[in-house]
C-alpha positions in Angstrom: 51.9 190.8 55.4 53.0 189.1 52.3 52.5 185.4 51.5 54.2 183.4 48.8 52.2 180.7 47.4 51.6 178.7 44.2 48.2 179.0 42.6 47.3 176.8 39.7 51.0 176.1 39.1 52.1 179.8 39.1 54.0 181.5 41.9 52.3 184.5 43.6 53.3 186.9 46.2 50.2 188.4 47.8 49.6 191.2 50.3 47.1 190.1 52.9 45.8 191.3 56.2 46.5 189.1 59.2 42.8 188.3 59.5 42.0 187.9 55.8 40.3 184.7 54.7 41.7 182.8 51.8 38.4 183.0 49.8 38.6 186.8 49.8 42.3 186.9 48.8 41.8 184.4 46.0 38.9 186.3 44.6 40.7 189.6 44.8 43.6 188.0 42.9 41.2 187.1 40.1 40.3 183.5 40.9 36.5 184.0 40.5 35.7 180.3 40.5 36.2 180.4 44.3 32.7 181.4 45.6 31.7 182.8 48.9 28.7 180.9 50.2 27.9 180.5 53.9 31.2 181.9 55.4 31.1 179.0 57.9 32.6 176.1 56.0 29.3 174.3 55.6 28.3 174.7 51.9 31.5 173.9 50.0 31.2 176.7 47.4 34.6 178.0 48.4 36.5 174.8 48.3 40.0 174.8 46.8 42.8 172.2 47.0 45.6 173.1 49.4 48.6 170.8 49.0 46.4 168.2 47.4 43.6 168.3 50.0 40.2 170.0 49.6 39.7 172.9 52.1 37.0 175.4 52.6 38.7 178.7 51.9 36.1 180.7 53.8 37.3 179.4 57.1 41.0 179.3 56.1 43.2 182.2 57.1 45.1 183.4 54.0 48.4 183.5 56.0 48.2 179.7 56.3 48.7 179.5 52.5 52.3 180.6 52.9 54.4 178.2 50.8 51.3 176.1 49.9 50.2 174.9 46.5 46.6 175.9 45.8 44.4 174.5 43.0 41.2 176.3 41.9 38.9 175.2 39.2 40.7 177.6 36.8 43.7 175.4 37.2 41.8 172.2 36.4 41.1 173.0 32.7 39.6 175.6 30.4 36.9 175.6 27.7 39.3 174.5 25.1 40.8 171.7 27.2 38.5 170.9 30.1 39.3 168.4 32.8 37.3 165.2 32.5 35.2 166.3 35.5 34.4 169.7 34.0 33.4 167.9 30.7 31.2 165.4 32.5 29.5 168.0 34.7 28.7 170.0 31.5 27.4 167.0 29.5 25.4 165.4 32.3 23.2 168.5 33.0 24.4 168.4 36.6 24.4 172.2 36.8 21.8 174.8 36.8 22.9 178.1 38.4 26.4 176.8 38.7 27.3 178.6 41.9 28.2 175.4 43.7 30.0 173.7 40.8 33.6 174.8 41.6 33.4 173.4 45.1 31.9 170.2 43.9 34.5 169.9 41.1 37.3 170.4 43.7 35.8 167.7 46.0 35.4 165.3 43.0 39.0 165.9 41.9 40.3 165.2 45.3 38.3 161.9 45.3 39.6 160.8 41.9 43.2 161.8 42.8 43.0 159.4 45.8 40.6 156.8 44.4 40.5 156.4 40.6 37.9 153.7 40.9 35.1 155.2 43.1 31.8 153.6 43.8 28.6 155.7 43.9 28.8 155.6 47.7 32.4 156.9 47.5 31.2 159.8 45.4 28.4 160.6 47.8 30.8 160.7 50.7 33.2 162.9 48.7 30.5 165.4 47.7 29.0 165.5 51.2 29.5 169.1 52.4 28.9 170.5 48.9 25.4 171.8 48.9 23.4 172.3 45.7 19.9 173.9 45.9 19.1 173.8 42.1 20.0 170.5 40.5 20.4 168.0 43.3 23.0 165.2 43.5 22.1 162.2 41.3 23.5 163.8 38.1 26.6 165.0 39.9 27.3 161.5 41.2 26.8 160.1 37.6 29.1 162.8 36.2 31.9 161.9 38.7 31.6 158.2 37.8 31.7 159.1 34.1 34.8 161.3 34.6 36.5 158.5 36.5 36.1 156.2 33.5 37.4 158.9 31.2 40.4 159.6 33.4 41.3 155.9 33.5 41.0 155.7 29.7 43.2 158.7 29.2 45.9 157.5 31.6 45.9 154.0 29.9 46.4 155.8 26.5 49.2 157.9 27.9 50.9 154.8 29.4 50.5 153.0 26.1 52.5 155.7 24.3 55.5 155.4 26.6 
């Protein structure tokens, strides 16, 4: 079957099997930030945003993405123009192997999109379900709080130019 979806702002028509999981379809389409971890929706490595909500793509049938807007980490920013979260994760040393970073970044972005002034407890709750076996969580929480300040500063600057 074919599904029509928007991934990182670009329209895609993808051939998928009826039982294909979204993680596999996205990776086959070249979105390598989407990682396969547990295959049970428990580790968060495969998280993407679907219509503005974080979802574990390893337990989401690809067919359910018909007409949806999907955001992967590739759509957040790039090395030349990183999202504030990507910059904060890199600068804080909150990554070692990096395998879990994409899912954590997606969860953190969903948080900042809905709550631009999170507390440390808010960040902990948002990152719950994103397992990291290398670095731990304190630096990630600090990175999200740092990024929240940077996003607020950027949005104030943009508003000031209007």
